[in-house]
One Martini backbone bead per residue (centre of mass of N, CA, C, O) as a GRO file, in nm:
protein
  134
    1MET     BB    1   0.567  -1.279   0.105
    2PRO     BB    2   0.611  -1.191   0.398
    3PRO     BB    3   0.503  -1.074   0.680
    4PRO     BB    4   0.516  -0.840   0.886
    5VAL     BB    5   0.665  -0.741   1.167
    6THR     BB    6   0.488  -0.784   1.474
    7PRO     BB    7   0.378  -0.750   1.758
    8PRO     BB    8   0.219  -0.895   1.982
    9PRO     BB    9  -0.102  -0.836   2.087
   10HIS     BB   10  -0.052  -0.831   2.399
   11SER     BB   11   0.149  -0.589   2.398
   12ARG     BB   12  -0.049  -0.382   2.283
   13LYS     BB   13  -0.255  -0.405   2.507
   14ARG     BB   14  -0.060  -0.324   2.737
   15ARG     BB   15   0.014  -0.047   2.620
   16ASP     BB   16  -0.269   0.072   2.594
   17ARG     BB   17  -0.345   0.040   2.893
   18THR     BB   18  -0.129   0.217   2.995
   19LEU     BB   19  -0.202   0.479   2.837
   20LEU     BB   20  -0.484   0.504   2.969
   21ALA     BB   21  -0.389   0.523   3.257
   22ILE     BB   22  -0.218   0.779   3.223
   23ALA     BB   23  -0.454   0.960   3.129
   24ALA     BB   24  -0.624   0.923   3.383
   25ASN     BB   25  -0.410   1.027   3.583
   26LEU     BB   26  -0.361   1.321   3.443
   27LEU     BB   27  -0.673   1.409   3.328
   28ALA     BB   28  -0.867   1.316   3.565
   29THR     BB   29  -0.768   1.108   3.816
   30PRO     BB   30  -0.581   1.073   4.070
   31GLY     BB   31  -0.532   0.705   4.086
   32LEU     BB   32  -0.704   0.563   3.864
   33GLY     BB   33  -0.467   0.475   3.676
   34SER     BB   34  -0.309   0.322   3.891
   35TRP     BB   35  -0.535   0.118   3.956
   36ILE     BB   36  -0.565  -0.002   3.667
   37ALA     BB   37  -0.249  -0.085   3.648
   38GLY     BB   38  -0.202  -0.211   3.965
   39HIS     BB   39  -0.139   0.038   4.161
   40ARG     BB   40  -0.304   0.026   4.447
   41VAL     BB   41  -0.156   0.193   4.664
   42ALA     BB   42  -0.104   0.452   4.500
   43GLY     BB   43  -0.397   0.492   4.405
   44ALA     BB   44  -0.520   0.522   4.694
   45GLY     BB   45  -0.346   0.755   4.783
   46GLN     BB   46  -0.416   0.956   4.555
   47LEU     BB   47  -0.720   0.964   4.610
   48ALA     BB   48  -0.712   1.055   4.903
   49VAL     BB   49  -0.567   1.322   4.851
   50VAL     BB   50  -0.769   1.446   4.640
   51LEU     BB   51  -1.016   1.428   4.832
   52VAL     BB   52  -0.917   1.616   5.046
   53GLY     BB   53  -0.880   1.860   4.867
   54PHE     BB   54  -1.179   1.872   4.771
   55ALA     BB   55  -1.303   1.907   5.054
   56MET     BB   56  -1.167   2.177   5.107
   57PHE     BB   57  -1.298   2.322   4.871
   58LEU     BB   58  -1.595   2.278   4.955
   59VAL     BB   59  -1.577   2.438   5.212
   60HIS     BB   60  -1.504   2.706   5.093
   61PHE     BB   61  -1.747   2.722   4.906
   62GLY     BB   62  -1.967   2.714   5.123
   63ARG     BB   63  -1.872   2.978   5.269
   64LEU     BB   64  -1.912   3.158   5.023
   65MET     BB   65  -2.215   3.106   4.984
   66GLY     BB   66  -2.303   3.198   5.265
   67THR     BB   67  -2.205   3.490   5.240
   68LEU     BB   68  -2.371   3.558   4.984
   69TRP     BB   69  -2.649   3.498   5.105
   70ASP     BB   70  -2.639   3.703   5.333
   71THR     BB   71  -2.602   3.949   5.150
   72ALA     BB   72  -2.865   3.913   4.986
   73ALA     BB   73  -3.077   3.880   5.221
   74ASN     BB   74  -2.969   4.134   5.426
   75GLY     BB   75  -2.770   4.364   5.298
   76ILE     BB   76  -2.488   4.306   5.372
   77ASP     BB   77  -2.166   4.316   5.399
   78ALA     BB   78  -1.909   4.142   5.271
   79THR     BB   79  -1.671   3.941   5.398
   80PRO     BB   80  -1.384   3.841   5.324
   81LEU     BB   81  -1.234   3.558   5.262
   82PRO     BB   82  -1.008   3.353   5.333
   83ALA     BB   83  -0.763   3.176   5.108
   84GLU     BB   84  -0.615   2.936   5.250
   85LEU     BB   85  -0.793   2.689   5.193
   86LEU     BB   86  -0.780   2.707   4.888
   87HIS     BB   87  -0.475   2.689   4.861
   88GLN     BB   88  -0.443   2.416   5.011
   89SER     BB   89  -0.615   2.249   4.819
   90PHE     BB   90  -0.430   2.290   4.576
   91TYR     BB   91  -0.176   2.167   4.700
   92VAL     BB   92  -0.290   1.885   4.752
   93MET     BB   93  -0.376   1.824   4.462
   94GLY     BB   94  -0.090   1.867   4.346
   95ILE     BB   95   0.040   1.632   4.488
   96ALA     BB   96  -0.123   1.413   4.356
   97TRP     BB   97  -0.038   1.479   4.066
   98LEU     BB   98   0.264   1.433   4.104
   99TRP     BB   99   0.238   1.144   4.198
  100SER     BB  100   0.098   1.051   3.936
  101ALA     BB  101   0.336   1.124   3.747
  102VAL     BB  102   0.541   0.936   3.859
  103THR     BB  103   0.370   0.678   3.814
  104SER     BB  104   0.348   0.717   3.505
  105VAL     BB  105   0.649   0.693   3.441
  106GLN     BB  106   0.682   0.407   3.560
  107MET     BB  107   0.478   0.275   3.365
  108PHE     BB  108   0.612   0.360   3.099
  109LEU     BB  109   0.883   0.217   3.147
  110ALA     BB  110   0.761  -0.068   3.190
  111ALA     BB  111   0.625  -0.088   2.898
  112ARG     BB  112   0.904  -0.080   2.739
  113LYS     BB  113   0.959  -0.338   2.843
  114PRO     BB  114   1.012  -0.651   2.797
  115HIS     BB  115   0.803  -0.918   2.794
  116PRO     BB  116   0.800  -1.253   2.825
  117SER     BB  117   0.541  -1.291   2.640
  118ASP     BB  118   0.679  -1.144   2.375
  119SER     BB  119   0.824  -1.376   2.302
  120PRO     BB  120   0.885  -1.617   2.117
  121ASP     BB  121   0.846  -1.928   2.048
  122PRO     BB  122   1.066  -2.170   2.153
  123GLY     BB  123   0.974  -2.391   1.925
  124GLU     BB  124   1.060  -2.178   1.724
  125PRO     BB  125   1.242  -2.126   1.463
  126PRO     BB  126   1.467  -1.937   1.336
  127PRO     BB  127   1.553  -1.752   1.096
  128LEU     BB  128   1.789  -1.793   0.846
  129ALA     BB  129   1.681  -1.551   0.673
  130PRO     BB  130   1.615  -1.277   0.540
  131PRO     BB  131   1.396  -1.113   0.384
  132ARG     BB  132   1.298  -1.040   0.075
  133LEU     BB  133   1.321  -0.753  -0.135
  134ASP     BB  134   1.127  -0.678  -0.435
   0.00000   0.00000   0.00000
């Protein structure tokens, strides 16, 4: 009985690497998976946008901690901080995640297409008859 037909191992490696890149893109850091998958410009842009959003978040957090420190140290009432910077940081990071989602869909669709290296060896003759199932 002939062995079952399986895709060549290099296509599985390519597909697995693409799925890992998509997971990194969507679940870890936007842009990291794009960079791993070879989309260098999109990955660098996504990383830059998410880092700008994270820096904005850190500025807001620093201001909040400074206000709370002054309140605890001096016993004065804390004035509430405006949340615009916090909201803007979330919007900027959300844009990076949406961009990485679009890139992830593009990577997934490209991984589904057959790759030229996935075709059988051109020197190998095609099977003359389908295998028998006993």
